[in-house]
SEVOTI-733210 format. One record per residue: residue in one letter; x, z, y of N, C-alpha, C in turn; residue number from 1. Coordinates in steps of 0.2 Angstrom, whole numbers. Atoms other than C-alpha are relative to their C-alpha. Layout:
# residues N
<rec resn="A" n_east="X" n_up="Z" n_north="Y" ca_east="X" ca_up="Z" ca_north="Y" c_east="X" c_up="Z" c_north="Y" resi="NUM"/>
...
END
This chain:
# residues 73
<rec resn="M" n_east="5" n_up="1" n_north="-5" ca_east="-1" ca_up="-1" ca_north="-1" c_east="4" c_up="0" c_north="8" resi="1"/>
<rec resn="L" n_east="-3" n_up="0" n_north="-6" ca_east="6" ca_up="-4" ca_north="17" c_east="-3" c_up="5" c_north="5" resi="2"/>
<rec resn="H" n_east="4" n_up="-4" n_north="-6" ca_east="5" ca_up="8" ca_north="32" c_east="5" c_up="-2" c_north="6" resi="3"/>
<rec resn="T" n_east="-2" n_up="1" n_north="-8" ca_east="9" ca_up="5" ca_north="51" c_east="2" c_up="6" c_north="2" resi="4"/>
<rec resn="Y" n_east="-1" n_up="-6" n_north="-4" ca_east="17" ca_up="18" ca_north="61" c_east="4" c_up="-2" c_north="7" resi="5"/>
<rec resn="K" n_east="-3" n_up="1" n_north="-7" ca_east="22" ca_up="17" ca_north="80" c_east="6" c_up="5" c_north="-1" resi="6"/>
<rec resn="A" n_east="-6" n_up="-4" n_north="1" ca_east="40" ca_up="22" ca_north="82" c_east="4" c_up="-3" c_north="7" resi="7"/>
<rec resn="T" n_east="-4" n_up="2" n_north="-6" ca_east="52" ca_up="20" ca_north="97" c_east="8" c_up="0" c_north="-2" resi="8"/>
<rec resn="I" n_east="-7" n_up="-1" n_north="2" ca_east="71" ca_up="16" ca_north="98" c_east="2" c_up="3" c_north="7" resi="9"/>
<rec resn="D" n_east="-4" n_up="-3" n_north="-5" ca_east="82" ca_up="28" ca_north="108" c_east="5" c_up="-2" c_north="4" resi="10"/>
<rec resn="Q" n_east="-5" n_up="4" n_north="-5" ca_east="95" ca_up="24" ca_north="121" c_east="6" c_up="-1" c_north="-5" resi="11"/>
<rec resn="K" n_east="-6" n_up="2" n_north="5" ca_east="108" ca_up="25" ca_north="106" c_east="-2" c_up="-5" c_north="-4" resi="12"/>
<rec resn="G" n_east="1" n_up="5" n_north="5" ca_east="98" ca_up="11" ca_north="97" c_east="-3" c_up="3" c_north="-7" resi="13"/>
<rec resn="N" n_east="4" n_up="-3" n_north="6" ca_east="91" ca_up="24" ca_north="84" c_east="-8" c_up="-1" c_north="-1" resi="14"/>
<rec resn="L" n_east="8" n_up="-1" n_north="1" ca_east="74" ca_up="22" ca_north="76" c_east="-2" c_up="7" c_north="0" resi="15"/>
<rec resn="Q" n_east="3" n_up="-8" n_north="0" ca_east="63" ca_up="37" ca_north="81" c_east="-6" c_up="0" c_north="-3" resi="16"/>
<rec resn="L" n_east="8" n_up="0" n_north="3" ca_east="48" ca_up="39" ca_north="69" c_east="-3" c_up="7" c_north="2" resi="17"/>
<rec resn="P" n_east="4" n_up="-6" n_north="-1" ca_east="34" ca_up="52" ca_north="74" c_east="3" c_up="5" c_north="-6" resi="18"/>
<rec resn="E" n_east="-4" n_up="-7" n_north="5" ca_east="40" ca_up="70" ca_north="67" c_east="-4" c_up="1" c_north="-5" resi="19"/>
<rec resn="N" n_east="4" n_up="-2" n_north="7" ca_east="25" ca_up="70" ca_north="54" c_east="0" c_up="-5" c_north="-5" resi="20"/>
<rec resn="I" n_east="0" n_up="6" n_north="5" ca_east="31" ca_up="54" ca_north="46" c_east="6" c_up="2" c_north="-5" resi="21"/>
<rec resn="V" n_east="-5" n_up="0" n_north="5" ca_east="41" ca_up="57" ca_north="30" c_east="0" c_up="-5" c_north="-5" resi="22"/>
<rec resn="L" n_east="-1" n_up="5" n_north="5" ca_east="47" ca_up="43" ca_north="20" c_east="5" c_up="1" c_north="-5" resi="23"/>
<rec resn="P" n_east="-4" n_up="-2" n_north="6" ca_east="53" ca_up="44" ca_north="2" c_east="6" c_up="-4" c_north="0" resi="24"/>
<rec resn="S" n_east="-6" n_up="4" n_north="1" ca_east="70" ca_up="40" ca_north="-2" c_east="0" c_up="-7" c_north="-3" resi="25"/>
<rec resn="G" n_east="-1" n_up="5" n_north="4" ca_east="73" ca_up="23" ca_north="-6" c_east="-6" c_up="-5" c_north="4" resi="26"/>
<rec resn="S" n_east="6" n_up="5" n_north="-3" ca_east="58" ca_up="16" ca_north="5" c_east="2" c_up="-6" c_north="4" resi="27"/>
<rec resn="Q" n_east="-1" n_up="7" n_north="-4" ca_east="58" ca_up="-3" ca_north="11" c_east="-5" c_up="1" c_north="6" resi="28"/>
<rec resn="V" n_east="3" n_up="-1" n_north="-5" ca_east="53" ca_up="-3" ca_north="28" c_east="1" c_up="-9" c_north="4" resi="29"/>
<rec resn="L" n_east="2" n_up="6" n_north="-6" ca_east="47" ca_up="-19" ca_north="40" c_east="0" c_up="2" c_north="6" resi="30"/>
<rec resn="I" n_east="2" n_up="-3" n_north="-6" ca_east="51" ca_up="-17" ca_north="57" c_east="-2" c_up="-8" c_north="5" resi="31"/>
<rec resn="T" n_east="3" n_up="6" n_north="-4" ca_east="41" ca_up="-29" ca_north="71" c_east="3" c_up="3" c_north="6" resi="32"/>
<rec resn="V" n_east="-2" n_up="-3" n_north="-7" ca_east="50" ca_up="-28" ca_north="88" c_east="-4" c_up="-4" c_north="5" resi="33"/>
<rec resn="L" n_east="5" n_up="2" n_north="-4" ca_east="37" ca_up="-30" ca_north="101" c_east="2" c_up="-2" c_north="7" resi="34"/>
<rec resn="D" n_east="-2" n_up="1" n_north="-6" ca_east="40" ca_up="-39" ca_north="117" c_east="-3" c_up="4" c_north="6" resi="35"/>
<rec resn="K" n_east="3" n_up="-4" n_north="-5" ca_east="30" ca_up="-28" ca_north="128" c_east="-4" c_up="7" c_north="-4" resi="36"/>
<rec resn="P" n_east="3" n_up="-6" n_north="4" ca_east="23" ca_up="-10" ca_north="124" c_east="-7" c_up="-1" c_north="-1" resi="37"/>
<rec resn="L" n_east="7" n_up="1" n_north="3" ca_east="7" ca_up="-8" ca_north="115" c_east="-6" c_up="5" c_north="5" resi="38"/>
<rec resn="P" n_east="4" n_up="-4" n_north="-5" ca_east="-7" ca_up="-1" ca_north="126" c_east="-2" c_up="7" c_north="-4" resi="39"/>
<rec resn="D" n_east="1" n_up="-6" n_north="2" ca_east="-11" ca_up="17" ca_north="125" c_east="-7" c_up="1" c_north="-3" resi="40"/>
<rec resn="T" n_east="6" n_up="0" n_north="3" ca_east="-29" ca_up="13" ca_north="120" c_east="-1" c_up="-4" c_north="-5" resi="41"/>
<rec resn="V" n_east="1" n_up="4" n_north="6" ca_east="-36" ca_up="7" ca_north="104" c_east="-8" c_up="-3" c_north="1" resi="42"/>
<rec resn="N" n_east="6" n_up="3" n_north="-1" ca_east="-50" ca_up="-6" ca_north="103" c_east="-5" c_up="4" c_north="-5" resi="43"/>
<rec resn="D" n_east="5" n_up="-4" n_north="2" ca_east="-66" ca_up="4" ca_north="99" c_east="-3" c_up="-3" c_north="-7" resi="44"/>
<rec resn="E" n_east="5" n_up="3" n_north="7" ca_east="-74" ca_up="-9" ca_north="86" c_east="6" c_up="0" c_north="-5" resi="45"/>
<rec resn="A" n_east="-5" n_up="0" n_north="7" ca_east="-56" ca_up="-9" ca_north="76" c_east="-2" c_up="7" c_north="-3" resi="46"/>
<rec resn="L" n_east="1" n_up="-6" n_north="3" ca_east="-59" ca_up="10" ca_north="75" c_east="-5" c_up="0" c_north="-4" resi="47"/>
<rec resn="L" n_east="7" n_up="-1" n_north="2" ca_east="-77" ca_up="9" ca_north="70" c_east="0" c_up="-4" c_north="-8" resi="48"/>
<rec resn="S" n_east="0" n_up="5" n_north="7" ca_east="-74" ca_up="-5" ca_north="56" c_east="5" c_up="3" c_north="-4" resi="49"/>
<rec resn="E" n_east="-6" n_up="-1" n_north="6" ca_east="-58" ca_up="3" ca_north="49" c_east="-3" c_up="3" c_north="-8" resi="50"/>
<rec resn="Q" n_east="2" n_up="-3" n_north="7" ca_east="-66" ca_up="14" ca_north="36" c_east="-6" c_up="-4" c_north="-5" resi="51"/>
<rec resn="A" n_east="5" n_up="5" n_north="4" ca_east="-80" ca_up="1" ca_north="31" c_east="5" c_up="-5" c_north="-5" resi="52"/>
<rec resn="L" n_east="-5" n_up="5" n_north="2" ca_east="-66" ca_up="-12" ca_north="29" c_east="5" c_up="2" c_north="-6" resi="53"/>
<rec resn="A" n_east="-4" n_up="-3" n_north="5" ca_east="-54" ca_up="0" ca_north="19" c_east="-4" c_up="0" c_north="-7" resi="54"/>
<rec resn="E" n_east="3" n_up="-1" n_north="7" ca_east="-67" ca_up="3" ca_north="5" c_east="0" c_up="-7" c_north="-2" resi="55"/>
<rec resn="D" n_east="-1" n_up="7" n_north="3" ca_east="-66" ca_up="-16" ca_north="2" c_east="8" c_up="-2" c_north="-2" resi="56"/>
<rec resn="W" n_east="-7" n_up="2" n_north="0" ca_east="-47" ca_up="-18" ca_north="5" c_east="3" c_up="5" c_north="-5" resi="57"/>
<rec resn="N" n_east="-3" n_up="-5" n_north="4" ca_east="-42" ca_up="-2" ca_north="-6" c_east="-2" c_up="-1" c_north="-7" resi="58"/>
<rec resn="K" n_east="1" n_up="1" n_north="7" ca_east="-50" ca_up="-9" ca_north="-22" c_east="6" c_up="-4" c_north="-3" resi="59"/>
<rec resn="P" n_east="-4" n_up="4" n_north="5" ca_east="-39" ca_up="-14" ca_north="-37" c_east="0" c_up="-7" c_north="0" resi="60"/>
<rec resn="E" n_east="3" n_up="7" n_north="0" ca_east="-48" ca_up="-31" ca_north="-38" c_east="3" c_up="-5" c_north="6" resi="61"/>
<rec resn="E" n_east="-3" n_up="3" n_north="-7" ca_east="-42" ca_up="-35" ca_north="-20" c_east="7" c_up="-1" c_north="-1" resi="62"/>
<rec resn="D" n_east="-8" n_up="1" n_north="0" ca_east="-24" ca_up="-31" ca_north="-23" c_east="2" c_up="-5" c_north="-6" resi="63"/>
<rec resn="K" n_east="-1" n_up="5" n_north="5" ca_east="-25" ca_up="-42" ca_north="-39" c_east="-2" c_up="-7" c_north="4" resi="64"/>
<rec resn="A" n_east="3" n_up="6" n_north="-3" ca_east="-34" ca_up="-56" ca_north="-28" c_east="7" c_up="-2" c_north="4" resi="65"/>
<rec resn="W" n_east="-6" n_up="1" n_north="-4" ca_east="-18" ca_up="-56" ca_north="-16" c_east="7" c_up="0" c_north="-3" resi="66"/>
<rec resn="E" n_east="-7" n_up="-1" n_north="4" ca_east="-4" ca_up="-54" ca_north="-29" c_east="3" c_up="-4" c_north="0" resi="67"/>
<rec resn="S" n_east="-4" n_up="7" n_north="0" ca_east="1" ca_up="-72" ca_north="-29" c_east="3" c_up="0" c_north="7" resi="68"/>
<rec resn="L" n_east="-4" n_up="0" n_north="-7" ca_east="6" ca_up="-69" ca_north="-11" c_east="5" c_up="4" c_north="2" resi="69"/>
<rec resn="Q" n_east="-5" n_up="-5" n_north="1" ca_east="17" ca_up="-54" ca_north="-14" c_east="6" c_up="-4" c_north="-3" resi="70"/>
<rec resn="Q" n_east="-6" n_up="2" n_north="2" ca_east="35" ca_up="-59" ca_north="-16" c_east="5" c_up="6" c_north="-1" resi="71"/>
<rec resn="E" n_east="-4" n_up="-5" n_north="0" ca_east="47" ca_up="-48" ca_north="-24" c_east="7" c_up="-2" c_north="2" resi="72"/>
<rec resn="Q" n_east="-5" n_up="1" n_north="-4" ca_east="63" ca_up="-47" ca_north="-15" c_east="7" c_up="4" c_north="-4" resi="73"/>
END
């Protein structure tokens, strides 16, 4: 399962994750560098639909349907 977290880069170039995030040893991550900062507010419609969509997205048959697009590295 993929999780998205907001992080920042400090003045020394180190990645700073929120304090409550603990990543297991050996975790693989993808980093997206944004051209401009994210807005402080989130689209209300996105928040309201998240739970309903998660019910469908988090089903094993959904994972199977997208399996062919996953590439091992």
